[in-house]
C-alpha positions in Angstrom: 12.7 4.2 -7.5 9.7 2.3 -6.4 7.9 1.0 -3.2 7.8 -2.6 -4.4 11.5 -3.6 -3.9 12.6 -4.6 -0.4 14.2 -1.8 1.7 17.9 -1.4 2.3 19.9 0.5 4.9 21.3 4.0 4.3 24.4 5.4 6.1 23.0 7.6 8.9 26.0 9.9 9.1 26.5 10.3 5.3 22.9 11.2 4.7 23.1 14.2 7.1 26.0 15.5 5.1 24.3 14.7 1.8 20.5 14.5 2.1 19.9 13.4 -1.6 21.5 10.1 -0.5 18.0 9.3 1.0 17.1 8.5 -2.6 20.3 8.2 -4.6 21.8 5.1 -2.8 24.4 2.8 -4.3 21.9 0.0 -4.5 19.4 2.1 -6.5 22.1 3.3 -8.8 23.1 -0.3 -9.6 19.4 -1.1 -10.3 19.3 1.9 -12.7 22.3 0.6 -14.5 20.8 -2.9 -14.9 17.5 -1.4 -16.2 19.3 0.9 -18.7 21.1 -2.2 -19.9 17.8 -4.0 -20.5 18.2 -6.4 -17.6 15.7 -7.3 -14.8 16.7 -6.3 -11.3 15.4 -8.8 -8.8 13.7 -6.1 -6.8 11.4 -5.4 -9.7 9.9 -8.9 -9.6 6.4 -7.7 -8.8 6.0 -6.1 -12.2 7.9 -8.9 -14.1 5.4 -11.5 -12.8 2.4 -9.5 -13.8 3.8 -8.8 -17.2 4.7 -12.4 -17.8 1.3 -13.7 -16.7 -0.3 -12.4 -19.9 0.6 -10.6 -23.1 -2.0 -8.0 -22.3 -1.3 -7.6 -18.5 -0.2 -4.1 -17.5 2.1 -3.8 -14.5 2.6 -0.7 -12.3 5.6 0.4 -14.4 3.6 2.1 -17.2 1.1 3.6 -14.6 4.0 5.1 -12.6 5.6 6.5 -15.7 2.5 8.1 -17.1 3.1 11.3 -15.2 6.3 12.0 -17.2 6.6 13.4 -20.7 8.3 11.4 -23.4 11.2 13.9 -23.2 11.6 13.4 -19.5 11.6 9.6 -19.9 14.3 9.8 -22.5 16.3 12.2 -20.3 16.0 9.6 -17.5 17.1 6.8 -19.7 20.1 8.7 -21.0 21.2 10.1 -17.7 24.3 8.2 -16.3 23.2 5.8 -13.5 25.7 7.4 -11.1 24.0 10.8 -11.3 22.2 12.2 -8.2 18.7 12.7 -9.6 16.3 15.3 -8.3 13.1 13.7 -7.3 9.8 14.5 -9.0 7.6 12.3 -6.7 8.4 11.0 -3.2 6.6 8.7 -0.8 7.8 8.9 2.8 7.0 7.2 6.1 8.2 9.0 9.2 7.5 6.3 11.7 5.4 3.1 12.2 2.8 4.5 14.7 -0.5 2.9 13.7 -3.9 2.1 15.4 -4.5 -0.8 13.1 -2.9 -4.3 13.0 -4.0 -5.6 9.6 -3.4 -9.4 9.1 -1.1 -8.9 6.1 0.9 -6.1 7.9 3.6 -6.7 10.5 5.5 -4.9 13.3 7.8 -3.2 10.8 4.8 -0.9 9.8 2.5 -0.9 12.8 3.0 -0.2 16.5 -0.3 -2.1 17.1 1.5 -5.1 15.7 4.4 -4.5 18.0 2.0 -4.5 20.9 0.6 -7.9 19.8 4.1 -9.5 19.7 5.2 -7.9 23.0 2.0 -9.1 24.7 1.5 -12.5 23.2 5.0 -13.5 22.0 5.9 -14.5 18.4 3.7 -16.5 16.2 4.8 -20.1 16.2 5.2 -23.0 13.8 5.3 -20.9 10.7 7.7 -22.6 8.3 7.2 -20.9 4.9 9.0 -17.8 3.6 6.5 -15.6 5.5 7.6 -16.6 8.9 9.9 -13.6 9.7 7.0 -11.2 9.5 5.6 -12.3 12.8 8.4 -13.7 15.0 10.1 -10.5 16.2 9.5 -6.8 16.8 11.3 -5.5 13.7 13.2 -3.0 15.8 15.3 -2.1 12.8 12.2 -0.4 11.3 12.1 2.0 14.3 15.7 2.8 15.0 14.9 5.9 16.9 12.5 6.6 19.7 10.0 9.4 19.5 12.1 11.7 21.7 15.4 10.8 19.9 17.0 12.8 17.1 16.4 10.9 13.9 19.1 11.6 11.3 16.9 10.4 8.4 14.0 12.7 9.4 16.5 15.5 9.9 18.0 14.9 6.5 14.6 14.9 4.9 13.5 18.2 6.3 17.0 19.7 5.5 16.6 18.5 1.9 12.9 19.5 1.8 13.5 23.1 3.0 16.6 23.7 0.8 15.8 22.1 -2.6 13.2 19.3 -2.5 10.1 21.5 -2.3 11.3 23.2 -5.5 11.6 20.0 -7.6 8.9 17.7 -6.2 5.7 17.5 -8.1 4.1 15.2 -5.5 4.9 14.4 -1.9 3.1 11.4 -0.5 3.1 10.7 3.2 2.5 7.2 4.4 3.1 5.2 7.6 2.1 3.5 9.9 -0.9 5.9 10.2 0.6 9.3 9.2 -2.1 11.3 10.9 -0.7 9.9 14.2 2.8 11.3 13.5 3.8 14.8 14.6 6.1 15.0 11.5 3.0 14.9 9.3 1.3 17.8 11.1 4.7 19.7 11.0 4.6 19.4 7.2 0.9 20.5 7.1 1.9 23.6 9.0 4.8 24.2 6.6 2.4 24.1 3.6 0.0 26.5 5.4 2.8 29.0 6.1 4.6 28.5 2.7 1.8 27.8 0.2 3.2 30.3 -2.3 6.8 28.9 -2.2 6.1 25.4 -3.5 4.3 23.8 -6.4 4.5 20.4 -4.7 1.2 18.6 -4.5 0.5 16.8 -1.2 -0.9 13.3 -0.9 -1.5 11.5 2.4 -2.2 7.8 3.1 -4.6 7.2 6.0 -6.6 4.3 7.2 -9.4 6.8 8.2 -9.8 4.9 11.4 -10.7 8.0 13.4 -13.7 9.7 15.0 -15.4 12.7 13.5 -13.5 15.1 15.8 -10.1 14.0 14.6 -11.3 13.9 11.0 -12.5 17.5 11.3 -9.1 18.6 12.7 -7.5 17.1 9.6 -10.0 18.8 7.3 -9.3 22.2 9.0 -5.5 21.6 8.7 -5.6 21.1 5.0 -7.9 24.1 4.3 -6.1 26.2 1.8 -3.6 23.5 0.6 -4.4 23.2 -3.1 -4.8 19.9 -4.9 -4.4 17.6 -1.9 -5.2 14.0 -2.4 -5.9 11.2 0.1 -5.2 7.5 -0.2 -6.9 5.0 2.0 -7.0 1.2 2.0 -9.7 -1.5 2.0 -10.4 -4.6 -0.2 -13.3 -6.5 1.4 -16.8 -5.7 2.6 -18.2 -5.4 6.1 -17.2 -8.2 8.6 -14.7 -9.6 6.2 -12.9 -6.3 5.9 -12.9 -5.9 9.7 -11.4 -9.4 10.1 -8.6 -8.7 7.7 -7.9 -5.1 8.8 -7.9 -5.5 12.6 -8.9 -2.1 14.1 -11.2 -1.2 11.2 -14.8 -0.2 11.7 -16.1 -0.5 8.1 -19.1 1.8 8.6 -16.9 4.5 10.2 -14.4 4.1 7.4 -17.0 4.6 4.7 -18.7 7.5 6.5 -15.3 9.2 6.8 -14.7 8.7 3.1 -18.1 10.4 2.4 -17.3 13.2 4.9 -14.0 14.0 3.2 -15.7 14.2 -0.2 -18.5 16.4 1.2 -15.9 18.8 2.8 -14.6 19.8 -0.7 -11.1 20.1 0.7 -9.7 17.0 -1.0 -9.1 17.0 -4.8 -9.4 13.3 -5.1 -9.8 10.2 -3.0 -8.0 6.9 -3.8 -8.8 3.4 -2.4 -5.8 1.0 -2.4 -7.0 -2.6 -2.3 -4.4 -5.2 -1.1 -5.5 -8.3 -2.8 -5.0 -11.1 -0.3 -6.6 -14.5 -0.1 -9.3 -13.6 2.4 -10.6 -10.6 0.4 -11.7 -12.7 -2.6 -15.2 -13.8 -1.3 -16.4 -10.2 -0.9 -14.1 -8.2 -3.2 -16.8 -7.9 -5.9 -19.3 -6.7 -3.3 -16.7 -4.2 -2.1 -16.2 -2.9 -5.6 -19.9 -2.5 -6.0 -19.9 -0.4 -2.8 -17.2 1.8 -4.4 -19.4 2.2 -7.5 -22.3 3.4 -5.2 -19.9 6.1 -4.0 -19.0 7.0 -7.6 -22.6 7.1 -8.7 -23.3 9.6 -6.0 -20.2 11.8 -6.4 -19.0 11.1 -9.9 -16.2 9.0 -11.5 -13.4 11.4 -10.7 -14.2 11.6 -7.0 -12.6 8.2 -6.3 -10.2 5.7 -7.9 -9.6 2.1 -6.8 -6.4 0.2 -7.4 -6.0 -3.5 -7.0 -2.5 -4.3 -5.7 -1.6 -8.0 -5.5 -0.1 -9.2 -2.2 3.1 -11.2 -2.4 4.3 -11.2 1.3 3.6 -12.9 3.6 3.3 -15.6 0.9 0.8 -17.7 2.8 -1.8 -14.9 2.6 -1.4 -14.6 -1.2 -4.6 -15.1 -3.3 -2.7 -18.0 -5.0 -3.1 -20.0 -1.7 -6.9 -20.0 -2.0 -8.6 -23.1 -3.4 -9.1 -22.8 -7.2 -12.9 -22.7 -6.8 -12.8 -19.6 -4.7 -10.3 -17.9 -7.1 -12.4 -18.8 -10.1 -15.7 -17.6 -8.5 -14.1 -14.3 -7.7 -12.5 -14.0 -11.2 -15.9 -14.7 -12.8 -17.7 -12.1 -10.7 -14.9 -9.5 -11.4 -15.1 -10.3 -15.1 -18.9 -9.7 -15.0 -18.3 -6.5 -13.0 -15.8 -5.2 -15.6 -18.1 -6.0 -18.5 -21.0 -4.2 -16.9 -19.1 -1.0 -16.0 -16.4 -0.8 -18.7 -18.3 1.3 -21.1 -20.0 3.4 -18.4 -19.0 6.8 -17.0 -18.0 5.3 -13.7 -14.7 3.4 -14.3 -11.3 4.8 -15.4 -9.4 2.8 -17.9 -6.8 2.1 -15.3 -9.4 0.6 -13.0 -10.6 -1.6 -15.8 -7.1 -2.8 -16.5 -6.5 -3.5 -12.9 -9.6 -5.7 -12.7 -8.6 -7.6 -15.9 -5.1 -8.2 -14.8 -6.4 -9.6 -11.5 -8.7 -11.9 -13.3 -5.8 -13.2 -15.4 -3.7 -13.5 -12.2 -6.3 -15.5 -10.3 -6.7 -17.9 -13.1 -3.2 -18.4 -14.3 -0.6 -17.6 -11.5 0.0 -20.5 -9.1 2.8 -19.1 -6.9 3.0 -15.8 -5.1 6.6 -15.0 -6.2 9.8 -16.7 -7.4 11.3 -18.9 -4.7 8.1 -19.2 -2.7 7.5 -22.3 -0.6 5.4 -25.1 -1.8 1.6 -24.7 -1.8 1.4 -27.4 0.9 3.7 -25.4 3.3 1.8 -22.2 2.5 -1.5 -23.8 3.3 -0.1 -25.1 6.5 1.1 -21.7 7.5 -2.2 -20.1 6.5 -4.0 -22.2 9.1 -1.3 -21.9 11.7 -1.4 -18.2 11.4 -5.1 -17.6 11.5 -5.7 -20.0 14.4 -3.3 -17.9 16.5 -4.7 -14.6 15.0 -8.2 -15.6 16.2 -7.1 -16.1 19.7 -4.9 -12.9 19.9 -7.5 -10.7 18.2 -10.7 -12.3 19.6 -11.9 -13.2 16.1 -13.6 -16.2 14.5 -12.3 -17.3 11.1 -15.0 -19.9 10.3 -17.8 -17.6 11.4 -16.5 -14.8 9.2 -15.6 -17.0 6.2 -18.1 -19.9 6.1 -17.4 -20.5 2.4 -13.9 -21.6 3.4 -14.9 -24.1 6.1 -14.5 -27.3 4.2 -11.1 -26.3 2.7 -9.9 -24.9 6.1 -10.7 -28.1 8.0 -8.8 -30.1 5.4 -5.6 -28.1 5.9 
């Protein structure tokens, strides 16, 4: 199971009767069968494209498998695909409540994006395969209101309290912004009251877009929960980051990162960078800023992962002019060479940088079946012209290095 494949619907009545169906769906079981037979399920395309880009490129598959022993991996391979497996790790989103409306996100994952579409209507004249991100409210992603009974959430807590907390090694809560969800705080209360009943390690995704009072409430809530880890997101520096991640205050974000580290309540911090076209000009500068953090707090205080965006396709780094991609690749190559043999970078971080360098130089389309580069460039401009008006932003002021290319689209 993995977060890269597209989602599919689960029977709401059946899952209440059999909560493990949240994970052991017919679709997933079929993908297991294909993988066991040495085939490539289409949902796993993210990793196939990375692995095919270079003989040395490492996809997420090995990294996600490293937590398991060789015996466990063999057991998984030899287990019939029809078996209802017990989860070892789980990432869950209770709802889409979010105070950010990042440019590469959409209403399926953010209520701030829902507000944009409700207030301003759908984005228009997008013709590539990214168009459906921004033309409707994605009501299917929030089937139940906040006062409604949600059978999927009920099934999760039923499974969690009966068996799941006994088998899970890690539970990771995402969103939306999970610290805006009451279900997240309910789980924190469960961990506080039952800290001796479960060996599950807790991890939380957060955009850290909160004031110091709310951050301190969170720090107090996790006091006593062992080995908690926090994942946050950013991939550009300063104004560029604030343009891409609408709602972000970059200084506040970094200050909150430091405050969490200083609190001593979090075992490790992780920064997930979503590599889109607009982050390329300042991505190297952003990584240097993360190195400043590591130099102050140590290598193991923070990890950075570089996750290549595929959807919406017109925001892919492959849409950027080759000169921008090559300039970024060259800087990243220099960065990796400088830090590779120091105490500041994990090997995984080095490999992520190297695979991105290969990707920027060799991969020309965001995914199989993507629209032509001409259509993607057209949609790029159509989208950001509307984004500027809706969000009171200025593309050319923020990205002057793209002005000549942008005017020519």
